[in-house]
Phi, psi and omega in degrees: 000130177290137180239107181293146180226114168071010183248359186300313181301319180295315182293323178293330176294323177298316180295318182301326179297334181292332183262016182282345181084005180291152178297131179297153181301144184279340185291148180282149174268359180283153174303145184301331183274356185277126177249128181287136175287164178290139177304135179084356180271001181215170179246147174251108182293156175286125182265320185196169173237133184260141175273168178282150181215156178265131178228174175246135176274181185291350175262003179083011181274141177285126183227151173270137182302317181294327178293324177294322177293319178054043176074013180261170165294154178215143171248120184244117179252125175270120185219170164215144191288344178270009184296137182242009179269117182301328180263019179249237185301319177302321177295315180301315181292322178296318179291320177298322179293321177294320176299318178302315180293318182290321177295326180298334179278353178229079185305323181296320178285319180301327180294340183265355191232141173239130175262131183226121174251119186241122181282144171250027176229066188297334181297323181255325180273075177288168174306322179297319178293321178291328175295323176297318179296318178300316179298321180293328184272346179045066182302142176253349178232196184276076182248116183254146180244117193238160172213191176230169184286331181192176182293327179297321177289327182288323188308311180294334177292311180298319180295319181297318181277344184076030179265106182269139176222160175205148181275132176274133184244159173279178181301329182275004179090354179286146179291133180283346186094357180249154177248147167268123181202157175259128180298127176219132171236129188253135173257117179252142176271186184295336180267015177065032176257138177286125181248342173199153176230122184256127172259184185299328182290333183230026174272095186222133185300320181295318179295315180299316180295325176296319177295319178299315179296325178296317179290325176297317178296321178299316179296317180297319178295323179295321178294317179296322179297321179292327179292324179291000000 
């Protein structure tokens, strides 16, 4: 187990900057040599299929994940508000906020997509805390901030998505308040199938939107095929 020493105040300051409501940086996180393909010019294979799960919204109401999706595409980011990794949850929330802003400029596309930020720290990330995060991010589209009632409810969700987490401890074995986790943001299609998983190296709003447009085109082609 990794045991952090003396860096917690600095790392928490990095996390605090994420909830300031500031505009996310405009620069791409993609390598400079990477050129995005045209939407619809490639296919996104099915990676996995997700089951339905019960979560809590920022008002403390019990909701089903599929009901929140409502048959739309969805981007689901697993985060926790105490995250201190600059390339972790703060990055995920910044990219989700940029997606929110860009989708807001395209209402027709925004209508097809749901943004979901789900905490994996239910003990501290209560609905009230997630409501604070929502207020700090000032969503312009249908972006929900979710948690669960307890760790027991959370466990099957993490297992279904393959999102692994672990608690980081101090030398004396006490929990530091931080989690060890790999950043993952999941793109789900209308049938609740995982079509892409973005890590820190390729979590970029432009890339995600290109994938979203590709899935929208795929759906449109399927509808046209059925009409023929």
